[in-house]
C-alpha positions in Angstrom: 114.9 100.5 86.7 112.3 98.1 88.1 112.9 94.5 88.8 109.8 92.4 88.2 109.2 89.2 89.9 106.5 86.7 88.9 105.2 85.0 92.0 105.9 84.6 95.6 108.5 81.8 95.1 110.4 84.4 92.7 110.2 87.2 95.2 111.7 84.9 98.0 115.0 84.6 96.1 115.6 88.5 96.2 115.6 88.4 99.8 118.6 90.4 101.2 119.0 92.2 97.7 119.7 95.7 96.8 116.7 97.0 94.7 118.7 100.1 93.2 117.1 103.6 93.2 114.3 105.3 91.8 114.0 108.0 89.4 114.3 111.7 91.1 110.9 113.3 91.7 110.2 117.0 92.3 108.8 118.1 95.6 107.1 121.5 94.4 105.4 124.3 96.6 102.3 123.1 94.9 102.6 119.5 96.1 103.1 120.6 99.7 100.2 122.8 99.3 97.9 120.0 98.3 99.4 117.6 101.2 98.6 120.5 103.4 95.0 120.9 102.1 94.6 117.1 102.3 95.6 116.7 106.0 94.7 120.0 107.5 98.4 120.7 108.6 98.8 124.5 107.2 101.7 125.1 109.4 103.6 128.1 108.1 106.9 126.5 107.7 105.1 124.3 104.9 102.6 126.8 103.0 104.0 130.2 103.6 107.1 130.6 101.6 107.6 134.4 102.6 107.5 133.5 106.4 109.5 130.1 105.8 112.3 131.9 103.9 112.8 133.8 107.3 112.6 130.6 109.3 114.8 127.8 110.3 115.3 126.1 107.2 115.4 129.2 105.0 112.5 128.1 102.6 109.3 126.2 103.0 109.7 122.5 103.8 107.5 119.4 103.0 105.8 117.7 105.7 107.6 114.6 107.1 104.6 112.5 106.2 104.7 113.9 102.7 107.9 112.7 102.1 107.0 109.3 103.6 103.9 108.9 101.5 106.0 109.3 98.5 107.7 105.9 99.5 104.9 103.9 97.7 105.1 105.4 94.2 109.1 105.5 94.4 109.1 102.0 95.6 106.7 100.7 92.8 109.8 102.0 90.6 112.1 99.6 92.2 110.2 96.2 92.5 107.2 94.6 90.5 105.4 91.6 91.9 103.2 90.1 89.5 101.2 87.0 90.0 99.9 87.5 93.3 96.3 88.7 94.0 96.8 91.6 96.7 99.4 93.7 98.0 98.9 95.5 101.0 100.9 98.3 103.2 101.4 96.3 106.7 103.2 99.2 108.1 106.4 100.5 109.5 109.0 99.3 111.9 111.0 102.7 112.0 110.9 105.9 110.6 113.2 108.9 110.9 113.5 112.3 109.1 117.3 113.4 109.4 116.9 116.5 106.6 114.3 118.6 105.7 113.0 118.4 102.1 112.7 122.1 100.7 110.2 123.1 98.2 111.6 122.6 94.9 114.1 120.1 96.0 114.1 116.3 94.2 114.2 113.1 96.2 114.6 109.8 95.2 114.4 106.2 97.0 117.3 103.7 97.5 116.0 100.2 98.7 116.9 97.0 99.9 114.9 93.9 100.3 115.9 92.8 103.9 113.6 90.2 104.5 110.7 88.1 102.8 108.9 85.8 105.5 105.9 83.2 105.3 102.5 84.6 106.6 99.3 83.0 106.2 98.2 83.1 102.5 101.2 84.7 101.4 104.7 86.4 102.3 105.7 89.6 104.3 108.4 91.7 103.0 110.8 94.1 104.9 112.0 96.9 102.9 115.0 99.1 104.3 114.6 102.5 102.3 116.5 105.8 102.3 114.9 108.6 101.0 117.8 110.9 99.5 117.8 114.5 98.4 119.5 115.5 95.6 122.6 117.3 96.5 122.3 116.8 100.1 124.4 115.4 102.6 121.9 113.5 104.9 118.8 111.7 103.7 115.4 113.1 103.9 114.0 109.7 105.3 115.3 106.4 106.8 112.6 103.8 107.0 111.6 100.3 107.2 108.4 99.4 105.6 106.4 96.1 105.6 104.3 95.0 103.0 102.3 91.9 102.4 101.6 90.0 99.1 98.9 87.3 98.8 99.0 84.4 96.6 
């Protein structure tokens, strides 16, 4: 369920708030292969299901950066900022990948709007995110993302 805010002033009021969780999305072998093709990272643990089944994870796994790239579509399910002219990804403060995402798994994002700071022409938000694996004991990714919204 998305939280919708209208403008920067409403966004500032959400600082420190839990944003909830996104819907689950599937990380299929096809998605992993498409990411491998787009990035040129064809390591066998990602793209060779037969060899990966005998490997350290018992199945092919998603690239860590594939998991990280899914942060944005998952995040847009949590927070919709309207009444701004521009939204940009500003970067990351921290990223860790505690557990691999096996092909066929489902993941979702749990997010918290940690901070909203003024910057020239707008605000910068810091989001603490945890990408969870359905049925998993450890998250796929723990991160702190920075985005900017301009008035």
